C-alpha positions in Angstrom: -23.3 -194.3 22.3 -26.9 -193.6 22.7 -29.3 -190.7 23.3 -30.4 -189.6 26.7 -31.0 -186.0 26.3 -32.3 -184.2 23.6 -30.7 -181.1 22.3 -33.1 -178.7 20.4 -31.7 -177.1 17.1 -31.6 -173.8 18.6 -29.2 -175.4 21.6 -27.1 -177.2 19.1 -26.7 -174.1 16.7 -25.5 -171.9 19.7 -23.1 -174.7 21.0 -21.5 -174.9 17.4 -21.1 -171.0 17.2 -18.6 -171.3 19.6 -16.5 -173.8 17.4 -14.8 -172.7 14.1 -16.8 -175.5 12.3 -19.2 -173.7 10.3 -23.0 -173.4 11.3 -25.3 -176.4 11.8 -26.7 -178.3 8.9 -27.7 -181.3 10.6 -27.6 -183.5 14.0 -28.8 -186.8 13.8 -29.0 -189.1 17.3 -26.9 -192.1 17.4 -28.8 -195.1 19.0 -26.1 -197.6 20.0 -24.8 -198.1 23.4 -25.6 -197.6 26.8 -23.4 -194.7 28.5 -23.4 -191.1 26.6 -26.0 -189.4 24.4 -24.3 -189.0 20.9 -25.1 -187.1 17.9 -23.8 -187.0 13.9 -23.5 -183.5 13.5 -23.0 -182.2 9.6 -22.1 -178.4 9.3 -21.5 -175.7 6.3 -19.3 -172.8 5.9 -20.0 -169.7 4.0 -18.1 -171.4 1.0 -20.2 -174.0 0.7 -17.6 -176.7 2.4 -18.7 -178.7 5.3 -17.9 -181.0 7.8 -18.7 -184.0 10.1 -18.3 -184.3 13.4 -19.5 -186.6 16.3 -20.8 -184.7 19.4 -21.1 -186.3 23.0 -22.5 -185.4 25.7 -21.0 -187.3 29.1 -24.0 -188.9 30.7 -22.9 -191.9 32.8 -20.4 -193.6 34.5 -17.8 -190.7 33.5 -16.6 -188.3 36.1 -16.2 -184.6 34.9 -12.4 -184.8 36.1 -11.5 -187.6 33.9 -12.3 -186.0 30.7 -9.6 -184.3 30.4 -7.8 -187.7 30.4 -10.2 -189.4 27.8 -9.8 -186.3 25.5 -5.9 -186.0 25.8 -5.5 -189.5 25.3 -7.7 -189.3 21.6 -5.1 -186.4 20.6 -2.0 -188.2 22.4 -2.8 -191.7 19.8 -3.7 -189.6 17.0 -0.6 -187.7 16.8 1.3 -191.4 17.4 -0.7 -192.3 13.8 -3.0 -194.8 15.6 -6.3 -194.7 14.0 -8.0 -192.5 16.7 -10.4 -189.2 16.0 -9.1 -185.8 17.5 -11.0 -183.7 19.5 -11.9 -180.4 18.2 -11.3 -177.5 20.8 -13.6 -174.4 20.8 -12.8 -171.0 20.0 -11.0 -170.5 23.4 -8.9 -173.9 23.0 -11.1 -175.4 25.5 -11.7 -179.4 25.0 -15.0 -179.5 26.3 -17.5 -177.2 27.0 -20.8 -177.4 29.4 -24.5 -177.4 28.3 -27.3 -177.5 31.1 -24.4 -178.8 33.5 -23.5 -181.6 31.3 -20.2 -182.0 29.7 -20.1 -181.9 25.6 -17.6 -182.3 23.4 -16.9 -182.2 19.7 -14.8 -185.5 18.1 -13.4 -185.6 14.3 -15.9 -188.0 12.5 -13.8 -191.0 11.1 -14.6 -192.5 7.8 -15.9 -196.4 7.9 -18.4 -198.7 9.2 -18.2 -201.1 12.1 -18.3 -204.7 11.1 -21.7 -206.3 12.1 -20.6 -209.9 11.2 -16.5 -209.8 11.3 -14.4 -211.9 9.1 -11.1 -213.3 10.4 -9.3 -210.7 8.1 -11.0 -207.7 10.1 -10.4 -209.2 13.6 -7.0 -209.7 12.9 -6.7 -205.9 11.8 -8.6 -204.8 15.0 -6.0 -207.0 17.1 -2.9 -205.5 15.4 -4.5 -201.7 15.7 -5.1 -202.7 19.5 -1.4 -203.6 19.9 -0.6 -200.2 18.0 -2.8 -198.3 20.5 -0.7 -199.9 23.7 2.7 -199.3 22.5 1.9 -195.7 21.5 0.1 -195.0 24.6 3.0 -196.2 26.7 4.2 -192.7 27.1 1.2 -190.7 27.9 1.8 -188.8 30.8 -1.5 -189.1 32.6 -3.2 -191.9 34.4 -6.5 -193.2 35.3 -7.7 -195.9 37.6 -9.9 -198.8 36.2 -13.0 -197.9 38.0 -14.4 -201.6 36.6 -12.1 -203.4 37.8 -12.9 -207.1 39.4 -13.1 -206.0 42.8 -15.4 -203.2 41.8 -17.5 -205.9 39.8 -17.6 -208.3 42.6 -18.6 -205.4 44.9 -21.2 -204.5 42.2 -22.8 -207.7 42.0 -22.8 -207.9 46.3 -25.0 -204.6 45.9 -27.3 -206.0 43.3 -27.4 -209.3 45.3 -29.1 -212.7 44.3 -32.8 -211.1 44.7 -32.0 -208.6 41.6 -30.2 -210.9 39.5 -32.9 -213.8 39.8 -35.2 -211.4 38.0 -32.9 -211.6 35.1 -32.1 -214.9 34.8 -31.8 -217.6 37.8 -28.6 -218.5 36.7 -27.0 -215.2 37.5 -27.4 -215.8 41.3 -24.1 -218.4 41.4 -22.3 -215.3 40.2 -21.4 -214.0 43.3 -19.0 -217.0 44.7 -17.5 -217.0 41.1 -16.5 -213.1 41.1 -14.7 -213.9 44.9 -13.1 -216.6 43.3 -11.6 -215.0 40.1 -11.1 -211.8 42.5 -8.4 -214.3 44.6 -6.3 -215.3 41.2 -6.5 -212.3 39.7 -2.9 -211.7 38.4 -1.2 -208.2 39.3 2.1 -208.7 38.0 1.1 -208.2 34.1 2.8 -205.9 31.7 0.4 -202.3 31.8 -0.2 -199.2 29.3 -3.4 -197.2 28.9 -6.0 -199.8 27.6 -9.2 -199.2 25.7 -10.8 -201.7 27.7 -14.1 -201.5 25.7 -13.3 -202.8 22.2 -16.3 -204.2 20.9 -17.1 -204.5 17.0 -19.2 -201.2 17.3 -16.0 -199.3 18.4 -14.2 -200.4 15.3 -14.9 -198.5 12.5 -13.2 -200.3 8.9 -13.1 -199.8 4.9 -13.2 -203.3 3.9 -10.3 -204.9 6.0 -8.9 -201.8 7.1 -9.1 -200.2 10.4 -9.8 -196.6 10.0 -11.4 -195.6 13.6 -10.9 -196.9 16.8 -13.6 -195.3 18.9 -15.3 -194.5 22.2 -12.2 -194.6 24.5 -14.4 -193.7 27.9 -13.5 -196.4 29.8 -10.0 -196.2 28.9 -7.9 -196.5 32.1 -4.1 -197.4 33.0 -4.4 -201.6 33.1 -3.1 -204.6 31.7 -2.6 -205.1 28.1 -3.9 -208.8 28.1 -7.0 -208.2 29.8 -7.7 -205.5 27.2 -6.7 -208.5 24.5 -9.2 -210.7 26.3 -11.8 -208.2 26.7 -12.1 -207.6 22.5 -11.8 -211.4 22.7 -14.9 -212.0 24.4 -16.5 -208.8 22.0 -15.4 -210.3 19.0 -15.2 -214.3 19.0 -19.1 -215.0 19.8 -22.7 -214.7 18.1 -24.9 -211.7 19.3 -26.2 -214.2 22.3 -22.8 -215.4 23.0 -24.1 -219.1 22.2 -21.4 -220.1 19.3 -18.2 -219.3 19.7 -15.9 -218.8 16.3 -12.5 -219.8 16.3 -11.4 -218.2 13.5 -12.3 -215.1 14.7 -10.6 -215.3 18.1 -7.5 -216.7 16.8 -7.1 -213.9 14.0 -7.8 -211.2 17.1 -4.4 -212.6 18.9 -2.8 -213.4 16.1 -3.5 -210.0 14.7 -2.2 -208.2 17.8 0.9 -210.8 18.3 2.1 -209.4 14.8 2.4 -205.9 16.4 3.0 -206.6 20.0 4.4 -210.4 21.4 2.4 -211.5 24.5 4.8 -212.6 27.2 4.1 -216.5 28.6 2.8 -215.0 31.7 0.0 -212.7 29.6 -0.9 -216.0 27.7 -1.5 -218.4 30.4 -3.6 -215.7 32.3 -6.1 -215.1 29.3 -8.4 -217.3 30.1 -9.0 -216.2 33.8 -8.5 -212.5 32.2 -11.4 -213.5 29.5 -14.0 -214.8 32.1 -13.2 -211.1 34.3 -14.1 -209.8 31.4 -17.5 -211.4 30.7 -18.1 -210.8 34.2 -17.7 -207.0 33.8 -19.9 -207.1 31.3 -22.4 -208.9 32.9 -22.4 -206.8 35.7 -22.6 -203.6 33.6 -25.6 -205.0 31.8 -27.2 -206.0 35.1 -27.0 -202.3 36.6 -28.3 -200.9 33.1 -31.1 -203.4 33.3 -32.6 -201.8 36.4 -31.4 -198.3 35.6 -31.9 -197.7 31.9 -34.6 -194.8 32.0 -37.6 -195.8 29.7 -37.8 -192.7 27.5 -34.1 -193.3 26.3 -33.3 -194.1 22.4 -31.3 -196.8 23.8 -31.6 -200.7 23.4 -31.4 -202.3 27.1 -28.7 -205.0 26.4 -29.0 -208.7 27.9 -26.7 -209.8 30.6 -27.0 -213.6 29.6 -25.3 -212.7 26.5 -21.9 -212.8 28.5 -23.0 -214.9 30.7 -23.0 -217.6 28.3 -19.5 -216.5 27.2 -18.5 -216.9 30.6 -19.6 -220.1 30.8 -17.6 -221.1 27.5 -14.0 -219.7 29.0 -14.5 -221.6 32.3 -15.4 -225.0 30.7 -12.9 -224.6 27.5 -9.8 -223.5 29.5 -6.7 -222.5 27.7 -8.0 -223.9 24.5 -9.7 -220.9 24.0 -6.7 -219.5 23.2 -4.6 -222.4 21.5 
């Protein structure tokens, strides 16, 4: 989440008039994240009742043609009992509208806060919720290709080139040969479903140790379920800089996942490689954002080296990271 585009109160009021949610009471920009603009919206009705919603304007890395997939997926998972926010259709039943040529969607607000310093019990609950989503999504009728797969990440690194990578940190210049090797070794026969593929702690809302919401499905695609678990493992199991690995968190995440869906031997054997690919993906996206984030955006530019350090951990620790 982030805020790239600033919408006036007049624009927001006119937009909300197209929904049966009451009148605008307040709107607060949400600064976390890097891809879309988001606001926490509060509304009020004539009888004094109100509602809270998240308004998202899709800015970057999202094709308008993919929006029906993303929004229908939320409703599919919510209907299956997953802790996922429902979409709010407008008065005509449309799942999104256009504002100044950009698509916007109104999403159900779910209670909870994301765990800034996750505990093992919270990681276990997040792993279980991720497995629940994988099982619930297996009969989702729509599909979307992963646009951030290992081949795309290798190509993106080559487009950036060593000169740009070295501007961030000289250590990143060694990534291109590694990306080519990962692409050659990447498994192609693992069990698949629709995956979240971006399950950082700030995309999980919790009340205590209970998951109340999985959010930000805007990188969801059809892919290997074990890869999704590896993404979450890399996102949850380290300190912010990726310098310290928390084995208790990583183990609890995998245990929670397997309490709902047991990994098969091929998946377990692939986790180390998949985790390296996950780290590479976030190095690439952060490196691109390093050069492309607008200077006036209400968003924090993230350091690619946070995931370069994670990548080195998985390379040096091997399968012991998932023992």
